[in-house]
C-alpha positions in Angstrom: 97.3 63.3 77.2 94.3 65.8 76.6 93.6 65.5 80.5 96.8 67.1 81.4 96.5 69.9 78.9 93.1 70.6 80.3 94.4 70.7 83.8 97.5 73.1 83.0 95.2 75.6 81.2 92.7 75.5 84.4 96.0 76.1 86.7 96.9 79.0 84.2 93.4 80.5 84.7 93.1 79.9 88.5 96.7 81.8 88.7 95.4 84.7 86.5 92.2 84.9 88.7 94.4 85.0 91.8 96.4 87.7 90.4 93.4 89.8 89.5 91.9 89.4 93.2 93.6 91.6 95.6 94.7 90.0 98.9 95.7 91.6 102.4 97.6 90.5 105.1 95.6 90.5 108.2 98.8 92.1 110.2 98.9 94.9 107.7 95.4 95.7 107.6 95.1 95.7 111.3 98.1 97.9 111.6 96.6 100.3 109.1 93.4 100.5 110.9 95.3 101.1 114.2 97.1 104.0 112.7 93.6 105.4 111.4 92.1 104.8 115.1 95.2 106.6 116.7 94.9 109.4 114.4 91.4 109.9 115.0 91.9 109.8 118.6 94.6 112.3 118.7 93.0 114.7 116.5 89.8 114.4 118.6 91.8 115.5 121.7 93.3 118.4 119.6 89.9 119.3 118.3 88.5 119.5 121.8 91.3 121.6 123.1 91.0 124.0 120.2 87.2 124.1 120.8 88.0 124.8 124.4 90.4 127.6 123.7 88.0 129.3 121.3 85.1 128.8 123.8 83.1 126.8 121.3 80.5 124.8 123.0 77.1 122.9 122.1 76.3 122.8 118.5 79.5 124.9 117.5 81.7 122.4 119.3 80.1 119.6 117.0 80.7 121.5 114.0 84.2 121.8 114.7 84.7 118.3 115.6 83.2 117.3 112.2 85.3 119.7 110.3 88.4 118.3 112.1 87.4 114.8 111.3 86.8 115.5 107.6 90.1 117.0 107.4 91.6 114.2 109.1 90.0 111.7 106.5 91.2 113.8 103.7 94.7 113.7 105.0 94.7 110.0 105.7 93.3 109.4 102.1 96.2 111.8 100.8 98.8 109.7 103.0 97.4 106.6 101.2 98.1 108.3 97.8 94.5 108.3 96.9 94.8 104.5 96.4 92.6 103.2 99.3 92.1 99.6 98.0 95.9 99.2 98.2 95.9 99.7 101.9 92.4 99.0 103.1 89.7 96.4 102.1 86.8 99.0 101.6 86.8 102.8 101.4 84.6 103.5 104.5 87.2 101.9 106.9 89.4 104.9 106.3 86.4 107.6 106.1 83.9 106.6 108.8 85.6 104.1 111.3 86.3 105.9 114.4 84.4 109.1 113.2 81.7 108.9 116.0 84.0 107.2 118.8 85.9 110.4 119.0 82.8 112.2 120.2 83.0 110.6 123.8 
């Protein structure tokens, strides 16, 4: 009888641990990353068009690109209601992923 009590208490502990660990569905995480990628791609195009219209070339064009990507990161974080761990597995996915990919 003591063995059954021990197993139920260990089941309770494992359920509590499972509740503390955040789990992500792969489809949702993949969709969130796709949204980040498309947002960065679209805003890279817009930033390039703005740089072209303003005549910013060379170093100033890079500065504008980095400003646009920083604003994009802040906008995506605000869209996630500043709760990144609810939608992404780590913070650098939303801040750094695709940041340099848009330079091409």
